[in-house]
C-alpha positions as CSV (number, residue, x, y, z in Angstrom):
1,M,-16.3,4.7,-27.2
2,G,-17.4,6.6,-23.8
3,Y,-15.0,10.0,-23.5
4,K,-11.2,9.6,-22.8
5,R,-10.7,11.8,-21.0
6,K,-13.0,15.3,-19.2
7,A,-13.7,18.1,-21.5
8,R,-11.3,21.3,-20.6
9,I,-12.9,24.4,-19.6
10,L,-11.7,27.7,-19.6
11,F,-14.0,30.7,-18.0
12,L,-12.7,34.2,-19.2
13,G,-13.2,37.5,-17.6
14,G,-12.4,40.6,-18.7
15,L,-14.4,43.5,-16.7
16,H,-14.3,40.9,-12.7
17,P,-12.4,37.9,-11.4
18,V,-16.3,36.6,-9.6
19,P,-17.4,35.8,-13.0
20,P,-15.0,33.6,-13.9
21,N,-14.0,31.7,-10.5
22,L,-17.8,30.7,-10.2
23,A,-18.0,29.6,-13.6
24,A,-14.7,26.9,-12.9
25,H,-15.9,26.4,-9.2
26,Y,-19.3,25.1,-10.0
27,A,-17.7,23.2,-13.1
28,N,-15.7,21.4,-11.2
29,R,-18.5,20.4,-8.2
30,L,-21.5,20.3,-10.4
31,G,-19.3,18.7,-13.7
32,A,-16.8,16.7,-12.5
33,G,-18.0,13.5,-14.3
34,W,-17.3,15.3,-17.4
35,M,-15.6,18.7,-16.9
36,E,-13.0,19.5,-15.3
37,A,-12.1,24.1,-15.4
38,R,-10.0,26.8,-14.9
39,A,-10.6,30.4,-14.4
40,A,-8.8,33.6,-16.5
41,V,-8.6,36.9,-16.3
42,L,-7.7,39.5,-18.9
43,P,-3.7,41.7,-17.7
44,G,-4.8,44.5,-15.5
45,V,-8.3,41.9,-13.5
46,A,-7.4,42.6,-10.2
47,G,-7.9,40.1,-8.2
48,D,-7.3,36.2,-7.5
49,V,-7.9,34.3,-10.7
50,P,-5.1,34.3,-12.8
51,V,-4.1,36.1,-16.1
52,L,-4.9,34.3,-19.2
53,S,-2.0,32.9,-20.7
54,D,-0.5,31.0,-23.6
55,S,-0.6,28.0,-21.8
56,A,-3.8,27.3,-20.3
57,V,-5.5,27.8,-23.6
58,A,-3.4,25.0,-24.2
59,W,-4.6,23.3,-21.8
60,A,-8.1,23.9,-22.8
61,D,-10.0,22.2,-25.6
62,L,-13.3,25.2,-24.7
63,L,-12.4,29.0,-24.0
64,V,-15.8,30.6,-22.7
65,T,-16.1,34.7,-22.4
66,L,-17.9,36.2,-20.1
67,D,-18.2,39.2,-20.8
68,A,-17.8,42.0,-24.0
69,V,-14.8,42.9,-23.2
70,A,-13.6,38.5,-22.9
71,N,-15.2,38.5,-25.9
72,A,-13.4,40.9,-28.5
73,A,-9.7,40.2,-26.6
74,R,-10.0,36.4,-26.8
75,P,-6.7,34.8,-28.5
76,P,-6.9,33.4,-31.6
77,L,-8.8,30.2,-32.1
78,R,-7.0,26.8,-32.5
79,P,-7.6,24.2,-34.0
80,G,-9.6,21.6,-31.5
81,L,-10.4,25.0,-29.5
82,Q,-14.4,26.0,-29.6
83,H,-15.8,29.0,-27.9
84,R,-19.0,29.9,-26.5
85,H,-20.1,33.8,-25.7
86,Y,-22.4,33.4,-23.0
87,P,-22.4,37.1,-21.5
88,F,-22.9,38.0,-17.8
89,E,-23.4,42.2,-18.4
90,P,-23.6,44.6,-15.9
91,L,-21.6,43.9,-13.8
92,P,-23.3,44.4,-10.1
93,D,-22.3,46.9,-8.2
94,V,-19.6,46.4,-5.3
95,A,-21.3,47.1,-2.4
96,D,-25.1,44.8,-4.1
97,K,-24.9,42.0,-2.8
98,P,-28.3,41.4,-3.1
99,A,-27.3,41.5,-7.5
100,W,-24.1,39.6,-6.4
101,T,-26.3,36.4,-5.3
102,A,-28.3,36.8,-8.5
103,L,-26.1,37.4,-10.5
104,A,-24.4,33.3,-8.9
105,V,-27.5,31.8,-9.5
106,C,-27.9,32.8,-13.5
107,I,-23.3,31.7,-14.1
108,R,-24.2,28.7,-11.9
109,E,-27.7,27.7,-14.2
110,R,-25.8,27.9,-17.4
111,V,-23.4,25.9,-15.6
112,E,-25.6,23.2,-14.4
113,G,-27.1,23.8,-18.8
114,M,-23.2,22.8,-20.1
115,T,-23.4,19.6,-17.7
116,G,-26.9,19.0,-18.8
117,G,-25.5,18.6,-22.2
118,M,-22.4,16.8,-21.2
119,R,-24.0,13.8,-19.7
120,L,-26.4,13.7,-23.3
121,M,-23.8,13.6,-24.8
122,Q,-22.2,10.7,-23.3
123,R,-25.5,9.1,-23.2
124,A,-25.4,9.2,-26.7
125,S,-21.7,8.1,-26.6
126,L,-22.5,5.3,-24.9
127,D,-25.7,4.5,-27.1
128,D,-23.8,4.5,-30.0
129,D,-21.2,2.0,-28.2
130,G,-24.1,-0.5,-28.2
131,L,-25.0,-0.7,-31.7
């Protein structure tokens, strides 16, 4: 039996809003058939990404922490909520545009890997249905 709905992924950053925002963007764009993603940051991180909330954690199937600060401060895992830690550190200097571009490429590659994994799991699920 195939998946009934898309996997819900919450990307959490503790140092800067860019990594979780990029990860959610790439997941929603590249993995639209398999996942739905949101970005969040810890309280005190400035930017246009929402601060981590209980409702965001309740929504998610997978919490992905993107730096050591987020990993250390992650909320307790409820049944059904999985966690992965994909650290993107150290973060580049604010003015180092090439380094931020390289970071974006790394985040995209990680999300592409997640998308590939979702494709394989769906394919395996469909193969099991045919038995």
